[in-house]
DRENDO-1510 file (C-alpha; in Angstrom, 1 decimal, always signed):
<recs>
REC; n; res; u; v; w
REC; 1; MET; -30.8; -16.8; +19.4 .
REC; 2; SER; -30.4; -15.4; +22.9 .
REC; 3; SER; -30.4; -12.0; +24.6 .
REC; 4; ARG; -29.3; -11.1; +28.1 .
REC; 5; LEU; -30.8; -7.8; +29.2 .
REC; 6; LEU; -29.3; -7.1; +32.6 .
REC; 7; ARG; -29.5; -3.3; +32.4 .
REC; 8; ASN; -29.7; -1.5; +35.8 .
REC; 9; ASP; -29.8; -4.9; +37.5 .
REC; 10; ASN; -27.5; -4.0; +40.5 .
REC; 11; ILE; -24.6; -6.2; +39.3 .
REC; 12; SER; -21.4; -5.3; +40.9 .
REC; 13; ALA; -17.8; -6.6; +40.9 .
REC; 14; SER; -17.2; -8.0; +37.4 .
REC; 15; ILE; -19.0; -9.2; +34.2 .
REC; 16; PRO; -20.7; -12.5; +35.2 .
REC; 17; SER; -18.5; -15.3; +33.9 .
REC; 18; TYR; -21.4; -17.6; +33.0 .
REC; 19; ILE; -22.0; -15.3; +30.0 .
REC; 20; ARG; -19.0; -16.9; +28.3 .
REC; 21; GLU; -20.9; -20.2; +28.1 .
REC; 22; ILE; -23.8; -18.7; +26.0 .
REC; 23; GLN; -22.5; -19.2; +22.5 .
REC; 24; SER; -25.7; -18.1; +20.8 .
REC; 25; LEU; -25.8; -14.7; +22.5 .
REC; 26; THR; -26.9; -12.0; +20.1 .
REC; 27; GLN; -27.4; -9.1; +22.6 .
REC; 28; LEU; -25.8; -8.4; +25.9 .
REC; 29; ASP; -26.8; -5.3; +27.9 .
REC; 30; LEU; -25.0; -4.8; +31.2 .
REC; 31; SER; -25.3; -1.0; +31.2 .
REC; 32; PHE; -26.1; +1.0; +34.3 .
REC; 33; ASN; -24.7; -1.4; +36.8 .
REC; 34; ASN; -21.7; -1.1; +39.1 .
REC; 35; ILE; -19.4; -3.5; +37.2 .
REC; 36; ALA; -15.7; -2.6; +37.8 .
REC; 37; GLY; -12.3; -3.6; +36.6 .
REC; 38; GLN; -11.0; -4.4; +33.1 .
REC; 39; ILE; -13.4; -5.6; +30.4 .
REC; 40; PRO; -12.6; -9.3; +30.0 .
REC; 41; ASP; -11.9; -10.7; +26.5 .
REC; 42; PHE; -14.7; -13.2; +26.5 .
REC; 43; PRO; -17.6; -10.9; +25.4 .
REC; 44; PHE; -15.5; -9.9; +22.4 .
REC; 45; ASN; -14.8; -13.5; +21.6 .
REC; 46; LEU; -18.5; -14.4; +21.2 .
REC; 47; SER; -18.7; -14.5; +17.4 .
REC; 48; SER; -22.5; -14.4; +17.4 .
REC; 49; LEU; -22.7; -11.2; +19.6 .
REC; 50; PRO; -23.4; -8.2; +17.4 .
REC; 51; PHE; -24.8; -5.9; +20.2 .
REC; 52; LEU; -22.7; -5.2; +23.4 .
REC; 53; PHE; -23.8; -2.5; +25.9 .
REC; 54; LEU; -21.4; -1.9; +28.8 .
REC; 55; GLY; -22.1; +1.8; +29.3 .
REC; 56; ASN; -22.4; +3.6; +32.7 .
REC; 57; ASN; -20.3; +1.2; +34.8 .
REC; 58; LYS; -17.0; +1.5; +36.5 .
REC; 59; LEU; -14.9; -0.3; +33.9 .
REC; 60; ASN; -11.2; +0.7; +33.4 .
REC; 61; GLY; -8.3; -0.4; +31.3 .
REC; 62; THR; -8.3; -0.8; +27.5 .
REC; 63; LEU; -10.6; -2.3; +24.9 .
REC; 64; SER; -9.9; -5.8; +23.8 .
REC; 65; ALA; -7.7; -6.4; +20.8 .
REC; 66; THR; -10.4; -8.8; +19.5 .
REC; 67; LYS; -13.7; -7.5; +18.2 .
REC; 68; SER; -17.1; -9.3; +17.6 .
REC; 69; SER; -19.8; -6.6; +18.0 .
REC; 70; ARG; -21.2; -4.3; +15.3 .
REC; 71; LEU; -22.7; -2.0; +18.0 .
REC; 72; LEU; -20.6; -1.3; +21.0 .
REC; 73; ASN; -21.5; +1.1; +23.8 .
REC; 74; VAL; -18.8; +1.5; +26.5 .
REC; 75; SER; -19.7; +5.1; +27.4 .
REC; 76; TYR; -19.3; +6.6; +30.9 .
REC; 77; ASN; -16.6; +4.3; +32.1 .
REC; 78; ASN; -12.9; +5.0; +32.7 .
REC; 79; LEU; -11.4; +3.2; +29.7 .
REC; 80; THR; -8.0; +4.4; +28.5 .
REC; 81; GLY; -5.3; +3.7; +25.9 .
REC; 82; ARG; -5.3; +3.8; +22.1 .
REC; 83; PHE; -8.1; +2.5; +19.9 .
REC; 84; PRO; -7.6; -1.1; +18.8 .
REC; 85; SER; -7.3; -1.7; +15.0 .
REC; 86; TRP; -10.8; -3.1; +14.6 .
REC; 87; ILE; -12.3; +0.2; +15.6 .
REC; 88; SER; -11.9; +1.4; +12.0 .
REC; 89; GLU; -14.3; -1.2; +10.5 .
REC; 90; LEU; -17.0; +0.2; +8.2 .
REC; 91; ASN; -19.9; -1.6; +9.8 .
REC; 92; LEU; -19.1; -0.7; +13.4 .
REC; 93; GLU; -21.1; +1.8; +15.5 .
REC; 94; LEU; -19.5; +3.0; +18.7 .
REC; 95; ASN; -20.4; +5.1; +21.7 .
REC; 96; LEU; -17.2; +6.0; +23.5 .
REC; 97; VAL; -18.3; +9.1; +25.3 .
REC; 98; ALA; -16.9; +10.0; +28.8 .
REC; 99; ASN; -13.8; +7.8; +28.7 .
REC; 100; ASN; -10.1; +8.7; +28.6 .
REC; 101; PHE; -9.0; +7.3; +25.2 .
REC; 102; THR; -6.0; +8.6; +23.4 .
REC; 103; VAL; -6.7; +9.7; +19.9 .
REC; 104; GLY; -3.8; +8.8; +17.5 .
REC; 105; ALA; -3.2; +8.3; +13.8 .
REC; 106; SER; -5.4; +5.5; +12.6 .
REC; 107; ASN; -7.6; +4.5; +9.7 .
REC; 108; LEU; -10.7; +5.3; +11.8 .
REC; 109; ARG; -13.6; +6.1; +9.5 .
REC; 110; LYS; -16.4; +7.0; +11.9 .
REC; 111; VAL; -16.4; +8.9; +15.1 .
REC; 112; TYR; -19.9; +9.6; +16.4 .
REC; 113; VAL; -19.3; +10.6; +20.0 .
REC; 114; ILE; -16.3; +11.9; +21.7 .
REC; 115; ASP; -16.4; +13.5; +25.1 .
REC; 116; VAL; -14.5; +16.7; +24.7 .
REC; 117; ILE; -14.4; +19.7; +27.0 .
REC; 118; GLY; -12.4; +22.7; +25.8 .
REC; 119; ALA; -10.6; +22.9; +22.4 .
REC; 120; ILE; -11.1; +20.3; +19.7 .
REC; 121; PRO; -8.0; +18.0; +20.0 .
REC; 122; ASP; -5.6; +18.6; +17.1 .
REC; 123; GLU; -5.2; +14.8; +16.8 .
REC; 124; LEU; -8.6; +14.6; +15.2 .
REC; 125; TRP; -7.4; +16.4; +12.2 .
REC; 126; SER; -4.8; +13.6; +11.5 .
REC; 127; LEU; -7.6; +11.0; +11.2 .
REC; 128; THR; -7.6; +11.4; +7.4 .
REC; 129; TYR; -9.7; +8.3; +6.8 .
REC; 130; LEU; -12.7; +9.8; +8.6 .
REC; 131; THR; -15.9; +9.8; +6.6 .
REC; 132; ASN; -18.2; +10.7; +9.6 .
REC; 133; LEU; -17.4; +13.0; +12.5 .
REC; 134; ASN; -20.0; +14.0; +15.0 .
REC; 135; LEU; -18.8; +16.3; +17.7 .
REC; 136; GLY; -22.3; +17.2; +18.9 .
REC; 137; GLN; -23.2; +17.3; +22.6 .
REC; 138; ASN; -19.7; +18.4; +23.6 .
REC; 139; TYR; -18.5; +21.5; +25.4 .
REC; 140; LEU; -16.1; +22.8; +22.8 .
REC; 141; THR; -14.5; +26.3; +22.9 .
REC; 142; GLY; -12.1; +28.2; +20.7 .
REC; 143; ILE; -11.8; +28.3; +16.9 .
REC; 144; LEU; -12.2; +25.6; +14.3 .
REC; 145; SER; -8.7; +24.7; +13.1 .
REC; 146; PRO; -7.7; +25.2; +9.4 .
REC; 147; SER; -6.3; +21.6; +9.8 .
REC; 148; ILE; -9.9; +20.5; +9.2 .
REC; 149; GLY; -8.9; +20.6; +5.6 .
REC; 150; ASN; -6.9; +17.4; +6.2 .
REC; 151; LEU; -10.2; +15.4; +6.4 .
REC; 152; THR; -10.6; +15.1; +2.7 .
REC; 153; ARG; -12.7; +12.0; +2.8 .
REC; 154; ILE; -15.3; +13.5; +5.3 .
REC; 155; GLN; -18.9; +13.2; +4.2 .
REC; 156; TYR; -20.8; +13.9; +7.4 .
REC; 157; LEU; -19.6; +16.6; +9.8 .
REC; 158; THR; -21.4; +17.9; +12.8 .
REC; 159; ILE; -19.9; +20.4; +15.1 .
REC; 160; GLY; -23.0; +20.4; +17.3 .
REC; 161; ILE; -24.1; +22.3; +20.3 .
REC; 162; HIS; -21.2; +24.1; +22.0 .
REC; 163; ALA; -19.5; +27.5; +22.2 .
REC; 164; SER; -17.0; +27.3; +19.4 .
REC; 165; SER; -16.4; +30.7; +17.9 .
REC; 166; GLY; -14.4; +32.7; +15.4 .
REC; 167; GLU; -14.3; +32.6; +11.7 .
REC; 168; LEU; -14.9; +29.4; +9.8 .
REC; 169; PRO; -11.7; +28.3; +8.1 .
REC; 170; LYS; -11.6; +28.6; +4.3 .
REC; 171; GLU; -10.2; +25.0; +4.4 .
REC; 172; LEU; -13.9; +23.8; +4.8 .
REC; 173; GLY; -14.0; +24.4; +1.0 .
REC; 174; MET; -11.4; +21.6; +0.5 .
REC; 175; LEU; -13.9; +19.0; +1.8 .
REC; 176; THR; -15.3; +18.1; -1.6 .
REC; 177; ASP; -16.9; +14.8; -0.5 .
REC; 178; LEU; -19.0; +16.6; +2.2 .
REC; 179; LYS; -22.7; +15.8; +2.0 .
REC; 180; VAL; -24.0; +16.9; +5.4 .
REC; 181; LEU; -22.6; +19.9; +7.5 .
REC; 182; GLY; -24.1; +20.8; +10.8 .
REC; 183; PHE; -23.0; +23.6; +13.1 .
REC; 184; GLY; -25.9; +23.6; +15.7 .
REC; 185; SER; -25.6; +26.4; +18.3 .
REC; 186; ASN; -22.2; +28.0; +17.8 .
REC; 187; ASN; -20.8; +31.5; +17.6 .
REC; 188; PHE; -19.1; +31.4; +14.3 .
REC; 189; THR; -18.8; +34.8; +12.7 .
REC; 190; SER; -18.2; +34.2; +9.0 .
REC; 191; PRO; -20.7; +33.1; +6.3 .
REC; 192; LEU; -20.3; +29.8; +4.6 .
</recs>
């Protein structure tokens, strides 16, 4: 069992290549450095690596098509593209905040953090496999779309701390699997 905690360690350029040789690596924390460029595939190919933290760097490009981690933090980078297929696995926890991902139709089940400014993207309402959606800590404006009724599998829904307003759509009543509903500090005008 091996951990490499290189958080805020002034690493620049790229992810150190010697890491690929550590086959028993169980945690890799390279967050808060100045690592730039595309994320190489090798951290995703380490089968024993359940925890991978790459947040707050200068990484760009797309996520690897291969997945090994259960907990992945790539927040505050400049990653782009669509989510790879492994992102919908049930035992996966992600932090994808402050990137430029494209949300598209997928069998994504959990979205914990999305960096959204302005209106909630309509694409979210097409993610019909979602069971958890947390839009807290965003800067959302506008109304909550009636298309929220498409999320028929949703169990945990947080619309968090932002300035959304208007009437709550009656389609919230279609979310029969809903267990937890949080609205935080919003300006909705209708009762539940």
